[in-house]
MARLUMDREN-695667 format. One line per field, with one value per residue: residue number from 1; residue in one letter; z, x, y of N, C-alpha, C in turn. Coordinates in steps of 0.001 Angstrom, whole numbers, plus 500000, padded with zeros to 6 digits. Layout:
% MARLUMDREN-695667
n: NUM  ...
res: A  ...
n.Z: Z  ...
n.X: X  ...
n.Y: Y  ...
ca.Z: Z  ...
ca.X: X  ...
ca.Y: Y  ...
c.Z: Z  ...
c.X: X  ...
c.Y: Y  ...
//
This chain:
% MARLUMDREN-695667
n: 1  2  3  4  5  6  7  8  9  10  11  12  13  14  15  16  17  18  19  20  21  22  23  24  25  26  27  28  29  30  31  32  33  34  35  36  37  38  39  40  41  42  43  44  45  46  47  48  49  50  51  52  53  54  55  56  57  58  59  60  61  62  63  64  65  66  67  68  69  70  71  72
res: M  T  S  V  S  L  P  D  Q  V  R  A  A  C  A  R  V  A  A  R  A  R  S  V  Q  I  D  E  L  A  I  A  E  Y  A  A  G  L  P  Q  P  D  T  T  D  E  P  A  P  F  T  A  D  P  E  T  G  A  A  F  A  I  C  M  N  A  I  N  F  G  S  G
n.Z: 479850  482432  482463  484186  485731  485128  487459  489441  488865  489466  492225  493130  492460  494101  496595  496591  496627  499079  500831  500734  501718  503622  504957  505432  506950  507480  510017  511077  513230  513702  511705  511844  513876  512704  510397  511592  512474  510218  508344  507732  504610  503200  502800  501327  498466  497231  494558  494809  497275  496608  496024  498363  501184  500749  502466  503313  500847  500095  502155  501599  499024  499581  501339  499683  497736  499341  500030  497478  496523  498610  499219  498295
n.X: 524165  521863  518521  515704  512969  509444  507721  509697  510381  507968  507788  510033  509296  507042  508259  509783  507738  506478  508574  508689  506266  504109  501696  500782  501755  503483  502914  505172  505457  502892  502156  502540  500719  498315  498281  498079  495493  493949  491401  491729  492161  490052  491354  490447  488919  488392  488776  490018  490617  488973  486515  485321  483506  482669  484162  486380  487563  488207  490010  492058  492854  493754  495841  497578  498203  499500  501750  502889  503355  504525  506949  509195
n.Y: 502260  502049  501107  502346  500866  501449  501135  501595  504229  505505  504937  506368  508984  509260  509040  511388  513305  512651  513218  515965  516760  518823  519075  516566  513540  510434  508179  506252  504486  503624  501916  499052  498303  499145  497519  495002  495098  494919  493251  489792  488251  485728  482548  480478  479045  481444  483710  486243  488811  490925  489950  489518  490903  494405  496164  494642  494156  496800  497496  495687  496549  499163  498625  497094  499033  500886  499429  498988  501626  502885  501885  503057
ca.Z: 480648  482999  482383  485432  485414  485407  488884  490224  488631  490231  493644  493379  492425  495319  497716  496557  497076  500509  501560  500766  502236  504822  505630  505676  507239  507802  511370  510864  514384  513709  510564  512257  514603  511720  509553  512392  512624  508947  508225  506950  503509  503251  501971  500685  497011  496693  493602  495285  498348  496073  495945  499721  501461  500235  503380  503239  499539  500126  503036  500863  497941  500177  501873  498564  497133  500270  499881  496147  496300  499792  499488  497689
ca.X: 523215  520853  517156  514944  511613  508373  507357  510746  510250  506794  508166  510956  508517  506221  509166  510110  506546  506305  509650  508427  504917  504058  500407  500496  502948  503244  503317  505827  505242  501514  501911  502416  499456  497248  498291  497600  494050  493236  490785  492511  491373  489730  492336  489838  488950  488028  489798  490747  489892  488007  485202  484788  482653  483307  485138  487591  488163  488802  491187  493107  493345  494517  497086  498459  498698  500465  502986  503463  503804  505179  508219  510304
ca.Y: 503001  501174  501608  502224  500422  502395  501122  502248  505664  505949  504914  507471  510224  509279  509300  512815  514036  512397  513884  517407  517023  519658  518953  515153  512758  509027  507782  504963  503613  503149  501026  497645  498136  499270  496320  493874  495233  494724  491934  488835  487685  484308  481832  479307  479073  482754  484120  487414  489488  491877  489314  489460  492060  495625  496750  493830  494436  498142  497442  494976  497413  500269  498044  496745  500266  501469  498656  499234  502998  503411  501198  503794
c.Z: 481129  482948  483715  485069  485776  486872  489772  490056  489441  491718  493995  493395  493674  496545  497762  497061  498577  501334  501694  501356  503513  505616  506006  505993  507620  509194  511268  512005  514412  512627  510999  512975  513649  510876  510312  512548  511346  508915  507332  505831  503700  502311  501360  499176  496418  495725  494063  496397  497844  495956  497326  499940  501057  501162  503356  501922  499506  500988  502319  499778  498492  500687  500738  497883  498037  500171  498558  496006  497490  500053  498929  498652
c.X: 522114  519490  516437  513508  510589  507938  508412  510703  509084  507127  509074  510217  507657  507075  509547  508943  506365  507355  509396  507067  504989  502787  500065  501806  502550  503773  503872  505552  503831  501239  501689  501094  498266  497145  497755  496084  493262  492591  491623  491641  491163  490689  491762  489914  488512  489127  490633  489945  488857  486616  484577  483878  483400  484369  486459  488317  488852  490063  492349  493707  494202  495859  498061  499020  499714  501801  503661  504051  504531  506541  509420  510883
c.Y: 502051  501842  501356  501877  501499  502342  501783  503765  506234  505987  506085  508808  510354  509577  510777  513654  513874  513127  515385  517755  517844  519429  517517  514458  511336  508757  506364  503986  503026  502099  499583  497397  498216  497994  495113  493912  495048  493342  491029  488267  486190  483576  480558  479473  480409  483199  485314  488078  490486  491265  489166  490668  493336  496212  495969  494080  495787  498148  496760  495868  498549  499761  497719  497997  500945  500739  498989  500617  503580  502819  501936  504751
//
Protein backbone atom coordinates (compact mmCIF):
# COMPACT_ATOMS: atom_id res chain seq x y z
CA MET A 1 0.00 0.00 0.00
CA THR A 2 1.43 3.37 -1.04
CA SER A 3 1.33 6.13 1.52
CA VAL A 4 0.22 9.58 0.32
CA SER A 5 2.16 12.50 1.75
CA LEU A 6 0.40 15.10 3.88
CA PRO A 7 0.99 17.89 1.31
CA ASP A 8 -0.57 15.67 -1.37
CA GLN A 9 -3.55 15.02 0.89
CA VAL A 10 -3.98 18.77 1.47
CA ARG A 11 -3.74 19.49 -2.27
CA ALA A 12 -6.33 16.83 -3.02
CA ALA A 13 -8.70 18.20 -0.38
CA CYS A 14 -8.25 21.74 -1.73
CA ALA A 15 -8.92 20.52 -5.26
CA ARG A 16 -12.16 18.88 -4.11
CA VAL A 17 -13.27 22.08 -2.39
CA ALA A 18 -12.37 24.22 -5.41
CA ALA A 19 -14.21 21.86 -7.76
CA ARG A 20 -17.43 22.23 -5.74
CA ALA A 21 -17.17 26.00 -5.15
CA ARG A 22 -20.23 27.93 -6.29
CA SER A 23 -19.51 31.49 -5.15
CA VAL A 24 -15.81 31.69 -6.00
CA GLN A 25 -13.92 30.61 -9.08
CA ILE A 26 -10.41 30.90 -10.45
CA ASP A 27 -9.93 32.82 -13.67
CA GLU A 28 -7.20 30.62 -15.16
CA LEU A 29 -6.58 33.07 -18.01
CA ALA A 30 -5.79 35.89 -15.57
CA ILE A 31 -3.09 34.02 -13.62
CA ALA A 32 -0.16 34.72 -15.96
CA GLU A 33 -0.96 38.43 -16.22
CA TYR A 34 -1.36 38.69 -12.44
CA ALA A 35 1.91 36.85 -11.81
CA ALA A 36 3.76 39.11 -14.27
CA GLY A 37 2.57 42.14 -12.29
CA LEU A 38 3.87 40.91 -8.94
CA PRO A 39 6.87 42.77 -7.60
CA GLN A 40 10.07 40.84 -8.10
CA PRO A 41 11.96 40.05 -4.90
CA ASP A 42 15.40 41.52 -4.49
CA THR A 43 17.95 38.81 -5.33
CA THR A 44 20.81 40.40 -3.45
CA ASP A 45 21.84 39.21 -0.01
CA GLU A 46 18.36 39.58 1.49
CA PRO A 47 17.56 36.35 3.36
CA ALA A 48 13.95 36.23 2.14
CA PRO A 49 11.34 38.44 0.49
CA PHE A 50 9.57 38.66 3.85
CA THR A 51 12.25 41.13 4.93
CA ALA A 52 11.35 43.48 2.08
CA ASP A 53 8.57 46.04 2.31
CA PRO A 54 5.30 44.60 3.69
CA GLU A 55 3.46 44.65 0.36
CA THR A 56 6.21 42.70 -1.42
CA GLY A 57 6.35 40.21 1.43
CA ALA A 58 2.57 39.73 1.36
CA ALA A 59 2.53 39.31 -2.44
CA PHE A 60 5.29 36.70 -2.18
CA ALA A 61 3.49 34.78 0.59
CA ILE A 62 0.18 34.80 -1.30
CA CYS A 63 1.87 33.67 -4.51
CA MET A 64 3.75 30.84 -2.79
CA ASN A 65 0.59 29.65 -1.03
CA ALA A 66 -1.33 29.74 -4.30
CA ILE A 67 1.37 27.59 -5.90
CA ASN A 68 1.55 25.17 -2.97
CA PHE A 69 -2.18 24.71 -2.51
CA GLY A 70 -3.38 25.38 -6.03
CA SER A 71 -1.31 22.80 -7.85
CA GLY A 72 -3.59 19.91 -6.96
